[in-house]
N, C-alpha and C positions, 0 to 999 in steps of 0.2 A: 793365918794369912787371909788375905781377903778373897771373898768368892768371886769367881770369874764366870763370864759368860760361856762357859764349856761344861760338859758333864762333869760329875764329881768323881774323883779317883782317889784311891787309897795310896799313900806313900809311906816309905820308911823314913822316920825322922829320929834324930838323936840331938841331944844338947850337950855342948862341950865347951868350956871356957867361955861361958855366957853368950855362946852362938848356937844357933839351930842349924842343923845340917839335914839335907835331904839326900837319900840314896838315888844316884842317877843310874837307871838300869842300861843306859847306853854306854856310859864310860865305865860302868861297874866300880863306882866308888862314891863316898859321901862328899857332896859339895856344900858349900855355905848357901843357906837358903835366903837369897835376897829377893826383893819383889820381882826383878826380872827373871832370875832363875825360877821362881814359882810359875810364872807365865810359860817359860820354856818347857818346864816338866810337864805341866798340864797340856800344853799344846802337843807335845811328843806323844803323851798317852791317848789324846783325841785321835792323831793320826793312825796310831797303831791299833787301837781298840775300835775305833768307829769307822775309819777309812781304810783299814786292813793293809797299811803300809808295814812291810816286815821290818822289825827292829833291826835286823841284821844289815839293813840298807840305810840306816840312819847314822849320821855322824854329827857330833856336837863340837862347837868351836873350831871349825875347819880353817887353818891358816891360809892366807893369801897375801900377794904383795899388790899395793895400790898406791900409785905416786911415789915409789920407792919407800913406802911405809909398810910394815908388817901389820896386817889386820886379821880379824877373824869373822868368819860368817857364823851366825849363832847356831843354825841347823842347816845341814845339806843333806838332802835324800837322793840316793842314786837309783837308777832303774835297774832292771835285772841283768843289764848288760854291763853295769858298773860305771855307767855315765852319769854325771851330775844331771838331775832331773828336776828338783824342786828345792828352793832356797827360803828360809824363813828368817826374818829379823823380828826379834822380840823386844819388847819394851815393858817397863813396869806400868802396872794398871793406872797409875795417875799420870803418865806421860801421854800427851795427846799426840796422835798419829798426824803427822804433818808432811807437807811436800819434802822437807829436808829428809824425813825418814825414808821416803821413796827414793830420793836421790842417793842416800846412803846404800840401800840394797842394789839399786840400779848400777851404782859404780862397782860393787862387789861382784855383780854378775858379769862385769866384762871379763872376769877370769873364768867363769863356769858356763856361761850361755845355757842356763836351765830352761826348761819349758814353762815353769811356773814360779812366780814370786809371791810370797805371803809376808804381809806386815801385821803383827798383832800386838796388842797390849793387854790381851786377856779378856778384854770387854768388847773391842771393836777388832774384827778380822777383815782384812783386805786381800783377795787373791786375784793375781793378774796372769793371764795366759799370754806368753810372749809369741809374737810373730816376727821373726827375724827377716823373713823374706820381704815383708812389707814395712819394715822398721817401725813396727807399731806393737800394741798390746790391747788386750781387752779384759776389763774387770768381770769376774765371774760372781754369781750369787753364792755359790757354794764352792768349798775345796774339793777337787776331784778325788774320787776313790782311787786306790792303787789299781794300775792296769796289769 
């Protein structure tokens, strides 16, 4: 898989039926290793290893309803009180982060109202702190550490 703009982590991989699988430590199962999954697994490891987010507060592919359609948030992290805190939208490395990507995560956030939104393709990472009182957001230079 492609090298990303993140620290390097070790993953459990297996090959079966001409597909490569990666062990997802959050979901506790092997999943097909697509480019987007590679970004997701690496970014989760970054948050857990570097930013000290407890793995027990991380959820992957969390279901939500948007415009009567069933959708899934790539990664949702809860705070220590069990409330949604940070949401991540992952794209494959070759997918350019666009305004449409931000519209997607903002729409999903209508269900969760998290404090932070992150969009990443493994190469570029954008983190916003939400300000619901003033109906605005602020881009941050770095992903916040777990509080």
